[in-house]
N, C-alpha and C positions, 0 to 999 in steps of 0.2 A: 601746815603743809602744803598753804598755796604754790609755795612757789618749789614744791618736787617737779614736778614739768621742766620748768624752765632751767633747772639746777640739769637736769639729765639731757637737756636739749645744749646747754653749753657744752658740759661732757663729752659730746658725741659731737660736736661742733670742734672741739680743741682736739678729740682726736683724730678727726678727720682734716685738718688743716696741718698736724704734726705727719700725717702718713704720706699728704702731698707737698710738704716743702721736704723731708727727707728722700723722697724718690725722686724728687725732681733736682733736687744738687746733687747727687752722685751718680744716675744713671743718664744713659743716652734714650730719648725716645727717637722713631721714625715716624715723622710726619706723613699724614696722607702725602701720596705721590704727588696729589695736584698742588698740595700747598708747600711743597719744594722749589726752592729759588735755584733752578738748574743754571748755574754759571758762577765762578769765581776766577781769582785771579791765579790759582794754579791752571798748570798746564800737564800732560801726559802723555807718555811717548802713544800710546796707543788706549784708545774709550773702549775698544770691543776685540774679544778673542773667542773663537773659536775652538773647543777641544775637538769639535766632531764627534766618533762614535766611539762612545768609550762602555766597557762593559760594568755591570754593577757590583761586580763584585772582586774586581781589581784592585778594588782601593779607592782611596783619597786620589787628585789630580789638584795641581797647583799651577799657577799661572802667577807672572811678578807684573807689574802695572810700575813706572819709574814717573814718581811725579814732581815735578820742576815747580819753584818760585822764581820765574822769571822778571821780577818788579825788584824796585829797590826797596820794598818794604818786606818787615816778619808779616808771616800770617799764621795767625793760627788755628789748628784744626781741634773744634769743640768736639766732635763727636765721630766716630764711624761705625756705620750701620749697616746690615745687610738684609736683602730683602725677602731670607729665607731662614728656616732654622738649618739646612745644609750646607750654608755657606758662611765661611768665619772667615776674618781676615787679620791681619799684623800690620803694624807702621814700622819701618826696619831703617833702620840710619846706623848706616857702618857695622857694627857687631852688633850692637842695640836693638832687642827685638820687643815691640810693647803688645798686649794683646794677651788673647785672642777677641776680639771686636764680632759681634755676632747681629741676632736679630732679637731687638727689643720684645717683652713678652712672653707668653708659654713660660714661664716662672723663669728664666733667661733674665740674669742682672747684667746688662753690658755697661762697662766702666765709660765713664769720659774719658775724652783722647787726652786733651789737655796740651798738645805736643806744638810745639811751635817750629814752622819749615823757617829759616831765616833767608833773605833775601840772596838769591843766588843757588841755595841750597837744591840737593835732588836727593828725594828719599823712595824708598821702596815699599809698594803696597802688595804684600805677600795674600793670594787669596786664594783660599784650599776648598775645592767642593767635595762632596761626599755625594757620590750617586746612590747607596745604597740607605740612606736619610729615611726614604720615604717609602720604604721594602720593593717587594714586586711590583706592587700597584701604582710606584713612581718610575717605572719605566718610559721610556716615549723623549720628546722632547722635553727641553729644559730654559728656561731664559732666566736668568740672574742678575742681580745689580749688588754692586758697593757705594753706599755715599760716604764722601768726605765731607764734614759740613762743617764752614770756616765761621769765624767767632761775627761774620756778618750776617750767619745766616744762607749764604752762598754754598751752592752743593755741588762737588764734581763727579758725576756717576760712571761708574766702572763695570759694564756691562760684559757678559760670557754666554755663551750658548751651551748645549752639549745635546747629544741623541743619547739618552742612557737604553742600553740593550741588557739584557738578562743572561 
């Protein structure tokens, strides 16, 4: 039984590899912000929105960003991720709505977007912010972001802010 530690090690290695391959293939992960390559060929009607002062108990608030591909080539969006669990986003093309996309981690599994914005097309990114997500201790200033990450690793950052009151 001299090979027993070697066999156990091989089983652990195989299980770890299986876990990482499955996790990487079907879910999105948010790189550390300093690792994001902010910049993509996609353009938007606005990169920032201010909700102003909103009541924590008044329900979710929504803002739409129009994203355009003004190039002559299709652009594939690999993933859509948010900076906080209080924020989700949807990709909207006409009557089709894909999502929700959120913040990876904390038990959330965020699907890959795998959507292509064709040359000349415009899509909407619907962003939903839940001001009550952090409870009473979450009152105050909130800065959040949604990232559309393209096939080349470029990211379009859509930001918003809100003053959350009780």
